[in-house]
C-alpha positions in Angstrom: -48.6 -40.2 10.1 -51.5 -42.0 11.5 -54.3 -39.5 11.1 -56.1 -40.8 14.2 -53.4 -40.9 16.8 -50.9 -38.7 15.0 -48.2 -41.1 15.5 -45.3 -40.9 13.0 -44.5 -44.0 10.8 -41.4 -44.7 8.9 -41.8 -46.7 5.7 -38.8 -48.2 3.9 -38.2 -47.8 0.1 -38.3 -51.7 0.0 -41.9 -51.6 1.2 -42.9 -48.7 -1.1 -41.2 -50.0 -4.2 -42.2 -47.9 -7.3 -45.0 -46.3 -5.1 -42.2 -43.8 -3.8 -42.6 -42.1 -7.2 -46.3 -41.1 -6.4 -45.8 -39.8 -2.8 -45.9 -36.1 -2.0 -46.9 -34.1 1.0 -50.4 -34.6 2.1 -50.9 -37.8 0.2 -53.1 -40.4 2.1 -52.2 -44.0 1.8 -53.6 -47.2 3.5 -51.0 -49.3 5.3 -51.7 -52.8 6.2 -50.0 -54.0 9.3 -49.1 -57.5 10.6 -48.0 -57.9 14.1 -47.2 -54.3 14.6 -44.9 -54.1 11.4 -46.1 -52.4 8.0 -46.8 -55.1 5.4 -48.1 -53.3 2.4 -49.1 -49.8 1.2 -52.2 -49.1 -0.9 -51.8 -46.0 -3.0 -54.9 -43.7 -4.0 -55.9 -44.7 -7.7 -54.6 -41.3 -8.8 -52.3 -38.4 -7.6 -51.8 -34.9 -8.8 -48.1 -34.1 -9.6 -46.4 -31.0 -11.0 -44.3 -31.2 -14.1 -40.9 -29.9 -13.5 -39.5 -30.4 -17.0 -40.8 -31.2 -20.5 -40.3 -30.0 -24.0 -42.1 -26.5 -24.6 -46.0 -26.7 -25.0 -47.5 -26.4 -28.6 -50.2 -23.7 -28.8 -53.4 -25.1 -30.2 -52.2 -28.7 -29.7 -55.1 -31.0 -28.9 -55.3 -34.5 -27.5 -53.8 -37.1 -30.0 -51.6 -40.2 -30.2 -48.5 -37.8 -30.1 -46.9 -37.8 -26.7 -43.6 -36.4 -25.1 -41.9 -37.2 -21.8 -42.4 -35.1 -18.8 -40.5 -35.3 -15.5 -42.5 -34.8 -12.5 -41.8 -33.5 -9.1 -41.0 -36.9 -7.6 -38.7 -37.8 -10.5 -41.2 -40.0 -12.2 -41.1 -39.8 -16.1 -44.5 -40.2 -17.9 -45.6 -39.6 -21.4 -48.0 -36.6 -21.7 -49.7 -34.8 -24.7 -48.0 -32.0 -26.4 -50.1 -29.2 -24.9 -48.8 -30.0 -21.2 -46.0 -27.5 -20.2 -43.5 -27.3 -17.3 -45.2 -26.0 -14.1 -48.7 -27.6 -14.8 -50.2 -30.0 -12.3 -51.4 -33.5 -13.9 -53.3 -36.4 -12.8 -51.4 -39.8 -12.8 -52.8 -43.2 -12.6 -50.7 -45.0 -9.9 -51.4 -48.5 -11.0 -50.1 -48.0 -14.6 -48.0 -44.9 -14.1 -49.8 -43.1 -17.0 -51.1 -39.5 -17.6 -54.8 -39.2 -17.0 -55.6 -35.5 -17.3 -54.8 -31.9 -16.2 -55.4 -31.5 -12.5 
């Protein structure tokens, strides 16, 4: 939705590409237009997403080189530290698709 005019916009998966894995409600993106048609989408540098599935967290685990896969609310799978558990929100780098920190 255009935040100034409240006009609804529909973007295709082809235009969004892998960016669709970072979109949740209330995410603001910058869309470039050419002759009235959307040309590209610029995502924020990071987004906060909920972990919907991962192996159980380890008590007392600290950041290290050990990681485990976590499935996020959009279906994206990222590697996270062992102390992250299901239901937590994490910050993900949209350029690299990597875990940054707890949100």
